[in-house]
C-alpha positions in Angstrom: 2.1 -3.4 45.3 2.3 -6.9 43.8 -0.7 -6.1 41.6 1.0 -3.0 40.2 4.2 -4.8 39.5 2.4 -7.6 37.7 0.3 -5.1 35.7 3.4 -3.0 35.0 5.3 -6.0 33.7 2.5 -7.0 31.3 2.0 -3.3 30.4 5.7 -3.1 29.3 5.4 -6.3 27.3 3.3 -4.4 24.8 -0.4 -4.9 25.4 -1.0 -1.2 25.8 1.3 -0.3 22.9 -0.5 -2.7 20.6 -3.8 -1.5 21.9 -2.7 2.1 21.2 -1.7 1.2 17.7 -5.0 -0.5 16.9 -6.8 2.5 18.4 -4.7 4.8 16.3 -5.7 2.9 13.2 -9.4 2.9 14.3 -9.2 6.7 14.9 -7.7 7.4 11.5 -10.5 5.3 9.9 -13.1 7.2 11.9 -11.7 10.6 11.0 -11.7 9.7 7.3 -15.2 8.3 7.7 -16.3 11.5 9.4 -15.0 13.6 6.6 -16.8 11.4 4.0 -20.1 11.1 5.8 -20.4 14.6 7.3 -18.6 16.9 4.8 -19.2 15.0 1.7 -22.5 13.0 2.3 -24.2 15.6 4.5 -25.0 13.1 7.3 -25.3 14.6 10.8 -22.2 14.2 13.0 -24.2 12.2 15.6 -25.5 9.8 13.0 -22.0 9.5 11.6 -20.6 8.9 15.1 -23.1 6.0 15.5 -22.4 4.4 12.2 -18.7 4.7 12.4 -18.6 3.5 16.0 -20.2 0.1 15.0 -18.3 -0.4 11.7 -14.9 0.6 13.0 -15.3 -1.4 16.3 -15.9 -4.6 14.4 -12.4 -4.3 12.8 -10.9 -3.2 16.1 -12.2 -6.3 17.8 -10.5 -8.5 15.2 -7.2 -6.6 15.5 -7.4 -6.5 19.3 -8.2 -10.2 19.6 -5.4 -11.4 17.2 -2.8 -8.7 17.4 -3.2 -6.9 20.8 -4.2 -9.6 23.2 -3.4 -12.7 21.0 -6.1 -14.9 22.5 -7.1 -18.3 21.2 -10.0 -18.7 18.7 -12.0 -20.9 21.1 -12.7 -17.9 23.2 -14.2 -15.8 20.3 -17.9 -15.9 21.2 -17.3 -14.9 24.9 -14.8 -12.3 24.0 -17.0 -10.8 21.3 -19.9 -10.5 23.7 -17.8 -8.9 26.3 -16.1 -6.6 23.8 -19.4 -5.3 22.5 -20.7 -4.9 26.1 -17.6 -2.7 26.8 -18.1 -0.9 23.4 -21.8 -0.4 24.2 -21.0 1.5 27.4 -18.2 3.3 25.6 -20.7 4.2 22.8 -22.9 5.9 25.3 -20.0 7.8 26.9 -18.8 8.6 23.3 -22.2 10.2 22.2 -22.4 12.1 25.5 -18.9 13.4 25.0 -19.5 14.4 21.4 -22.7 16.2 22.3 -21.2 18.1 25.2 -18.0 19.1 23.2 -19.8 20.1 20.0 -23.2 21.4 21.0 -22.5 22.7 24.5 -18.8 23.9 24.2 -18.7 24.6 20.5 -15.8 22.4 19.6 -15.2 21.4 16.0 -16.6 17.9 15.4 -13.2 16.5 14.2 -11.4 17.9 17.2 -14.2 16.7 19.5 -13.7 13.2 18.0 -10.0 13.2 18.8 -10.5 14.5 22.3 -13.2 11.8 22.9 -11.0 9.1 21.6 -8.2 10.0 24.0 -10.6 10.3 26.9 -12.0 6.8 26.2 -8.6 5.2 25.5 -7.9 4.2 29.2 -11.4 3.2 29.8 -11.5 0.8 26.8 -8.0 -0.6 27.5 -8.7 -1.4 31.1 -12.0 -3.0 30.5 -10.6 -5.0 27.5 -7.5 -6.1 29.4 -9.0 -7.0 32.7 -12.4 -8.4 31.5 -13.0 -8.4 27.7 -10.1 -10.5 26.7 -9.4 -12.1 30.1 -5.8 -11.0 30.4 -6.4 -9.5 33.8 -4.6 -10.4 36.9 
């Protein structure tokens, strides 16, 4: 019970809200990138997913470090390693989700990207909060 209260207090102070805002900005950039890469440049949706995942996550790391979790610069190397470990596992789950939604279930790739983003939101937040940026209880 004490764990949930402490987590709830910190949750209400805005970590998740800021994480959600950064994620929303990243999702917007990803969707615009999808349109440009897939519809305009003719790149496959899986290749576009891979490229955008790495580019957008670099900017997300910076925003999460300094805006969401507000950690000190001295921790940057450790946090970056941890962040990219989280993102690597998230990347695999992202590709699997995109493949299943688009190729198996026939969902439009833009809708599949939005669905995948919402599915991954809690996974990424919890790992980032409790381990990646060391804010965990």
